[in-house]
N, C-alpha and C positions, 0 to 999 in steps of 0.2 A: 676611652669611654665614649660610646655612642650617644650623640646629641639628638634631640627631637628632629632637627634639620636632616640629620643623617638617616634617621628612620623613615622620615617622610619621603626622602628621595628613593629608599629601598622599596617603599610601599608603592610609590608611583610606579617604578620601574616593574614591580610585579603586576600592577593593574593592566599596563601596556601589553606586557607579555600575555596575560589571562585574555585580554581583548582580542589578540590575534590568534590565541589558540581556539577561542569561541568561534572564530570568523571560519576557521578550519573545520570544526565540527557542526556549525549551524548554516553555513553558507552566509549570503549577504543577509542582513537584518535590518529592515526600514522602520526600526522602532526605537523606543528608549533603550539607553544603554543598560539599564536595569541594575547593574552591579553584580550580576552573578559571576560565579567562577565555572571553569570548564567541568564538565560530568568526568569521572573517573571510568575506567574500564570495568571495574567491578559494579558499578552504579547499574541497578535494574529494578524495575517495578511491574508487577504483575497485577494490572486493575482487576476490579471484581465489579461485574455487570449485574444490575437488578431490573433490567428491560430487556424485553425480547428484540429490540431493535439495535443491541450490541453497545449500549450505552449505560449510563448510571444518573440516577435522579434523587432528589428529595434528601430528607435527613439522614437516612441510613446509607444511601449511596454516596453521598459527598462526604460524610464523616468517615466511613470506611476507607475510601479511596485517598482522602486527604491523609490518614494515618499511614497508609501504605507508601505514599509519596515522601512525606516528611520522615519517616522511619528509614527509608532508604537513603537519606542524606547522611554523609559521612561529615563529622565535625569539621569545622574549619578554624585553625588556630595559627596565626603567624606571629611568632615571638616578637617581631618588629612593632606590631600593634599593640594598642591598650585595651581594646574590645575584641570579641572574638564573634564569629558568626557569618556564614554566607548561605545563599540558596543557590541551586543548580538548575532546578525543573519546576516545571507548573503542573498543577492538576489537570488543567484544560488540555494538556497534551494528550491526554488519554481519552478524550470524548469528543475531539474538534476536527476541523478540517484538515485532512492530508497535506493540502498545499501550504499551511501555516505551522506544520509540524517540522521541529528542527531536524537537520539532516542526520545527525547523531542518532536520533531516536528512529528515524526510517531505517537505518543501516542496521542497528542493533535488533530491530524487530522484523527486518526482512524474511520473508518465507515463513512468517509465523501466523496464526490465527488471528491474533491481535490485529495486525497490518492488514491481513486480508479482509476481516470484518469492516474495518474502516473503508478500505478501498471499495469493497463490493456494496456495502450497506450505508455508507455515509453516516457513520454513528453519530447520530444528531446531539447537539448540544442543547437544543429546545426538544422537549418531548411532545412531538407533534402526534403521537398516537392519542394521547389524553388531552391535549389541547391544541387541535389543528386550527389552522387559520387560512386554508386554502382560498377562502372568498376575498382575502386581502392580496394575495400574491399578484394578482395580474395587474392593480394599480400601483402595487409597491415597485414591481418590475417596470411599469410603465414610466414612472417618474424616478426611477434610480433611487429610491429611499433607502436608508440605513435605519432600518426599523426600531432599532433599541430592544427587539425581543431577543431576551437571553442576554442582554447586557450584564457585565458583572461590575462590582465595585462602583466607582465613579461617584462616590459620596466620601464623607470625611468621618473618621472616628473622633471621639472626644477622649483624647489621651489622658485627660484628668482623671477619667474612671480607672484606666489602669494604673496610673501612678499612684492613686489612693488604695487600690486593691491588691495589685500585683497578681500572678498566677494563681497563688494559693487563695487569694481572696475572691477570684472568679469561682473557684470550686465551692467556696463557701457559700456565694451568692446564689449559685446554680441550686445547690441543696436546699437553701432557705426558701427559694420560689418553687422548686419542685414540690415541696410540701404544701404551698398555697394554691398551686395549680396542677392537682394530680392528673386532670385529663390531658396535659400537655407533656406527658412522659416522653414521648418520643423526641420532642424538641430538646428537653434537657438532658436526655441520653446522649443524644448528638453532640450538644455543647461540652458537655462533661469529656466525651471520647476525644474531642479536638483539643481541650484544654491538656488533657493528660499526654496527648501525643506531643504538644509545645514543650511540656516539662521533659518528656524524654529527650527531645532535642537539646534541651539545656545540659541535661545529665550527661549526653554523650560528649558535650564540650568540656565539662568538669572532668570527665575520664581522660580526654585527650590532654589537658592542660597537666594533670597529674602524671601522666605517661612522660610528658616533656621536661617537667622540671628537674628530674635527676640528672639528665644527660646535658643541661645547659651549663657551659663554662663562664660565660660572661656575667659577672655579678649583677650589673644594672639590668640586664635582660632576664636572669633569673628572678630578681626582685619583681620585675614587672609581670612575669606569669605567675608568681605568688599572689601578688595583688589582684591580678585577672581572676584567678582561682576564688578568692575571697569574695570577689564582686559577683561571680557567677553563682555561688553557693548562696550569697544573700538575696538574689533576685530570683532563684529557683522557685521558692513560694512566697517569699516576702514583697512586700511593696519597696520600691525604691526610695532609699534615705539620703543618698549623697548624689551629687551631680554625676559622678562616674556611674554610680549604679542606675540612675535615670537614662543615661546614654546606652549602657549595655541592655537594660530592659527593653528599650526602645529598638535596638538592634535585633533582639531576638523576636519580638512581636513583628517588626517590619519583615523578617525573613518569612516568618509564617503566613502573614497575610499575602505577600507576594506569591508564594508557592500556591496558596487556595485560589486566588482569583485577581491575581496581578495587581491588586492594590497598591497604588502608588501615592497616595493622599496622606501628606504629613500633618504637621501642626503649627502653630505659631512658635517657632522654634525659641526666639528671644523671650517670649511671654512665658511659656510653661517651664522652661529650664532656668528662669531667673531666680526664683525663690532657692533652688538648690545651690546655685552658684553663690548667691550672697550669703546663704548660712555656711557653706563650706569655707568661704573666703574669711568669714567672721570666726570660724573656729580653727583656722590656720592650717587646714587640710588639703588647700587648693589654691594655686597661684594662676596668674593669666596665661602663663605658657603651657601649663598642662591643660588647662581648659581649652585652650585653642586646639592642641594635640587631640583631645578627646572629640571635639566637635569635627575635625578634619577625618578622624577615624570613622565617625558615624557617618559622614557624607560619602566616604569611601565605600562603606558596607552596603549601601543602597542609596541611589540617588531619588529618594522620596522627594516630593514637591513640598517644600516648606516656604511659609512667609515669614519675613522678619519686618519690623517696623511697623507702624499703624497708628491708629487713634482711638481713644475709648469713647463711650457714649457722651462724655462731657467735653469732647473736642480736645483732649489733653493728649500730647504726643506720647508714645509709648516707647520711644527709642531709649536704650539703656547702654551701660558699657558692654554689657554682653551683646548687644547687637553689633557693635563695632568689632567684637572679637570673633563673631561668627564671620563676617566679612574677612577677616584676618585669617582665620582658619581655612576658609574656602580658597583663599589666595595661596597658603601654604601647601595645599595638595593639588590645587589647580588641575582638575579632572572634569568630565562631564559633570555638570551640577545644576539643579533645579531650584534655585534660590529666587524668590520674587520679593522685591522691596516694595512695599506699600507707600505711595506717595500722597501726602494731603496737604492742605493749607498750612498747617502748623509744623509741617516736618523739619527737622533739624537739617538744615541746609549742609552743614559740614558732612553729615552722615550720607546724603545723597551724593554729595561731591566724591566721597570716597568709594562708593558703590559705582559710580561712573569711572572712577580712577581705575578700580580693578577691572572692569569691562575693557577698558582701552589698555591696560597694561598686559593683561593675559590673553586677550581675543579669542575666548572660548565662549562666548555667548551667554555669559552670566555675569552679574544678575539681569533679570528682566524687571520690568516696573509696571504696576497697575495704580490705577487712579481711584482713590477712595471716594472721592465726592461723585463721581459719575456712578460708580458701581452701588454705593450705599443709598444715593437718592433713588437711582433706578429701582433698587430692590425693594424700597419703601412704598413704591407705587403698587407692588402686590398686596399690600396690606401690613406688612411687617414694620414694627416701629424702630426706632432709630438705633436701639441697643442692640436688637437683633440683626439688623442690617450691618452694623459694625462687626458682629461676630462672624459674618460670612466672609472667609478669608480664601486666599488664592492656594489651591492644592492640586491642581491639574494643569493639562496642557493649555487650555482656554478658559478654565472654569473655576467658579467659587462654590463653596459649600459651607453651611453651618455646621460644625463639628458635632455629631452626636444627634442631631435633631432633623436634618433634612435628607430627603432621598431626591436628588434633582436628576439623576441619570444623565448628568451632563457629559457632553462630547461623544454620545452614542446614538444620538437621533439627528438625522441629516436629511434635508431634500436637496437634490441637484436640480437648481432652478434652470441651469443650462439645459437640463433635458426637458423640464417644463416648457421652456421656449421652443425646443426641438419639436414638441408635440403640438404646440400652438401653431407653429409655421405649416406644419402638415395640414392642420384643420383649415388653414386660411387659403391653402393653395388653390383650390377650384372655386373660391369666391371671386365674384366680378369685381367688387369695389373693395380693392386692398388698401390698407393705410396703416400707419403705426398705431393710430388710435384703436382701429378695429383689433390689431393684433394683440394690443394690451389687454383688450376687454376679454379676448379669448384666453390670453395668458393668465388672467385673473381667475377665470373659471376653472382652468385646469389646476392653478394653485390651490384654490378652495378645495377641489377634489384631493388633491395631494396632501393637504393638510389634515383633511377628514380621515383619510384612510391611515395617516401617520397616528393619528389620535387613537384611532382603534387598536393598533398594534401596542401602542404605549399602555393602553389599558389592559389589554390581554396580558402583557408582561407584569404589570403591578398585580393584577388579580391572581396570578398564578406562579410568580417566581419562586415563593417559598416552597411551592412543591416541585420545583425543578432544580434551581440552583439557590438555596438558602445561604446566606452570607454568614456562615457559622463562625468565622474567625473575626469579622468586623462587627458583628452582633454583640461581642463582648464588651465593646466600648460605644455603645449605642444607647440612647435613653429608651425606656420602656421594654426593650427586648427581653431580657433576662426577667424583669418584674412581670411581664405578661405571659411569658412563654411564646413569643411570637418573633418571627423574623422582621427585620427593620422594614422590608417591603411593605409589610402589613400595618406597622404601628409608628411610622415616622409621624413627627410633629407637623413637618411640612412637605409637601409634594410639589414643588416649583420645578417642573420639568423643563429642562433646555431644548429647545429645538433649533438647530442651526442651518442656515440656508448656506449652500455653496454655489460658486459660479458666478457671483456678482458682476464682475468686470466683464465677462464675457457676454452676458446678458445686456449690461448697460451699453458697452460697446457696439453691440450689435443693432440696439434699438437707435442709438446715436448714428450709426453708419446708414442706416436705411432712412431715418430722417433727413440726414445731410445729403447723402448721394443721390437718393431717389426721389424724396418729396421735395427738398428746397432747391438742390442744384439740377436735378433732374439729368445727371450724367448717365445713369442707369435707370432702367425701368422694372418693374416687380417681375415681368417674366425673364429678363436676363438674370436677375438675382436667383430665381428658383432654379433656372438652368445650371447656373454656376453651384448652387447648393447640391443639386441632384448629381452633378458630375465631378463633385468634390474639387472644384475650382481648376479644371483642366485649363481654363483661360486665366492665365497668371495675372494679365491685365485687369481683369475684373476683380480678382482678389485683392490686388494692391490698391485699386480704386476704393475698395470697401475697408480694407486694412488701414490706409492713411487718413481715414476720417478722424476727426477730433476724438480723443479718448477720455475715459474716466481718469481722474486725477492729474490731468493736464492743467486744470483750473479753469473754472467758469465755463466749460464747454457744454455742448448739448448732451454729451454722455455723462458728465457730471450731474446734471440736471435729471436724467434718466435714473441714475444710481440713488438719487434721493427718492425719486418717485416710486422706484422698486422697493426701497427700503420701507416706505409708508406702506405700501401695498403688502409686503411680507409681514410686518408687524400687525397690521390690521387684520390679516388671514389668521394668524397664530392667535391673537388675543381674542379674535370673534370665535374661536373654536369652542365648543360647549365640552366640558369635562366633568365626570362625577363629582359630586361634592368634596371639598378639600383638595382638589387636584386642579392645577392650572399650568397653561404652556407659556414659557418665556423666551422670547425671540431672540436670536444672534447671528451673526455671520461668521462661519467658521468651517474650513474642509478639512482639518487636520492635515494628515499627510497623503490624503486620498486623492489628490487632483489627477493622477495618471489613471487609477481606477475609475473615476467619474467620467473623465474624458473619453475613456474607451467606448462608453455607452452612448455618445452624443455624436450626432451626424454634423456635417459642415454647418458653421454658424454665419450669419452676415457680417460678423466683423472680421472675417477673412481666415478664421480658423479652420483647418481642415478636419474632415472627420477623424475621430479617434484620438486627436492630439489632447494633451492634458487641458483641463479647464484652469481658470485662474485660482490663485491660492487664497482663501478666506475672504477678507475685505480688500485685500491687495488689489492694485491695478494689474492688468495684464503685463508681462515682461515687455520691457523696451517702450514703455509707454510715452517716454520722453527721451530724447538723445542726450540730455544734460543730467538725467538721473533726478533731479529737483526733488530731494527729500521733503522740503517744505510743503510742495505741490501734493505729494504723495500723503504728507501728515494732514493737510487740511481735507483732501477728498475722504480720506478714512474716517477723520472726525465727524463730517457730515453725515455719515450712513451709521451712525450708532443707533442701537435699536431702542435704548432707553429704558429697559426693564431689569437691570442688574445682570444681563448676560453680556458677554463682550463680542467686539467685533476688532480683533487684534491688528495692530499696525506692526508688521514683519518688515524690517528694513536692514539692508546691508550697507555699511559704510566702508569706504576704502580708507585704508589706514593713513592717508596724507593727513587726516584729523588726528593729530598726535597729543600725547601728554604735554610735550614739549612747545607746541605752538597753540596751546589754548583749548586743546580739543575738550578737557574736561567741562569747561564752562560752555563750550559750544554745545555738546550734547546735552548737559544739563539744562539749558535755554530751551532746547528742542523738546525735551521731555515735558517740561513744565508748559510749554506754549501748547503742545498737542492735548494735554490734559485740561488745560484752561479752555480748550474748544469742546470738551466733552468726550476726549478719547478714553478708553477704558483699560487697555493692555498694550504694552510695547514690548516686542522681541527684537533684539538688536545682536546682528552679527558684525564684528570688526574684521574685514578680511582683506588681503592684499590679492588683488586680481591675477597677478601673475603667479603668486604661490598657489592659488586656488585652481588655476588652469593646469598647472604641473601636477598637483596633487590628483585632479581629476584624471589625468593621463597615467599616473603611476602612483595610486594611493598609499601602497606599501611603504615608499619612502617618506611619508609623513604620518607616521604611527601614532603621534599625539596631537593631530589636528582635530580639534573638536568644532562643531557648528551646532548652531541653534536651527533645526530642520524647520520646525514649527513651534508648538509649545515646548517640546523636549529638545534636549541636547543629545549629540550622538557623535561617536568617532567616525569622521568622514570616510575613512577608509573600509568601515564595516558596511556603509550604504551601498545600495545596488547602483550600477551605472545610471539607471534611470533617475533614481533620486538625487545622485551626486549632480547629474544635469540640471535638475529643477533648482539646486541651490546655485549653481552656475549661471542659470538663466535669470535668475532674481538679482544677481549682484548688479549694483549701480556704480558705475565708473565716475571717478572724478568728483566725489562728494566730500 
């Protein structure tokens, strides 16, 4: 008889096999693992366009094409699993940039009108025919701004709404408010169309389970399929009533929301599922081993971002027995996983130790850790009360959101301050009286312009997203949307929009090198620096002189002081930007995985970085900032540049596994986490990596099929990353920690 351990082993082997099949289909993928399964030869979608530019927009375009994509999805039922459902393809693949289109779709659509229209016309994801922004583009390009225009998802649903209503309840609610708001018929028609497509998705899984049951000879697996069938039939229209039904309903909704706009924001996993767990245990229909298996299955279906642990408005710890089971479940499946442990002053220390234990045991980059105090108190500065701030949970790469209420556009708006520095250096080049003080004044003027044009792009997006890419799936579990007949971009209770700066260490080290080598030591003069920048450091001696100057995160250096000064400047510029009533900008430091892309737009910089090389990662120091690794120095430096408004400046750190469970590693890393958070740090992403293994995997990734790394806020299989991204992880690695 197959045990849960046997089934988990088989499920994990299938996951790894799928990962390499997807790599063959998609090529390298520098993104979240997502949890997709490979597309089949029969899978095909013919998009419907409602715009003359060869794309589709609005309620009718998005709803019709969502139906076409999800209807093309074949059911996924693995008899080893207790839950069913997977997704394979994204709606955005049919209206986006050919450079991001998966290889399998290019191959399938080659020599077709679909691919030719995208190749020739660049089928826009933003409808520039109706909502142009040509006047913004020069400055957006000048400062290498990720504008946020046509960003998708990046907010969080309130799953309580879905758990209370179910898919049938969504239909009832749509019908109720359609009668109240007859002028919003187009909105309700689109929402109904989307829900019915999700129900058809469930129906196909029901039919597939019915097909499999008669042929199953193993009694325990046949019973599993029969239970799976009953669960799917229960959640087809009804609200989930049991722990298993809540997990299955979540799996179906997550597949649909991923297909629609890549939504990866989960929920407070141990909080929302706790009543179902406790009720089922009380009624004798659920034991802990089954609960763990179900959670492991849910994490396997899709690596949504879930928070566990936390604290309520009365400062009471929210950790429960289920919180522990979730950690055990993640350990049992041990794949790419996006669990965040929220740490606070009253946090159960045994739970924190267990979380760190699994980080060290599995070395797969999970869980990560966020700091309640800094995040909640920072967000309260925006005007939120304590209860609201505590509801704002970790559900993305670097970001938080209040489920159902906030539209923060987090992790989609970024300004490359290394490019701002690049432009500032150009402006000062022909001035007679050069100095770091003068350069900083010019830099701040450019930064003001960059923030101003960024805000204009954000406002354009917020004003018109509902007409371009309405969030028809996530609208179902947001407050006010169905009630008013409006997209969440129109009716959110909170518009605290995150704006991240990228390239902090490059700029801080550049200012520090100029102050040290030119102004204080006078080893170089400004003319020599500009000549070196112009010829991209043909003179290696000049490059090394600048590159060897004191660096950010070395501890108490001139560059550390510049990093603080740059942070103050960044926060002031973001918070000073005027926005329409109800909207405000929230500063943070984060580059996501775009360090290569951003660096390609920046010329040589005074810290010795050559033109086109990657910029620094998030709030992290530049690679090799210290020869000894110095995690404490890195932690101290990053804690000192927190922006203080509820957005994060994550600490990304790689530990060598000489810190082990056996030699007290759990206590060492626990103290490290608590110390960083005591200094005001907001979020910690940790990899525990063996340097030799990482080097070998970089040379021959196929030999390490189950090596998972935390690239940035997300985890991914190392072998699926491009050589450039694999090298970024290698370069970040700190030896001897």
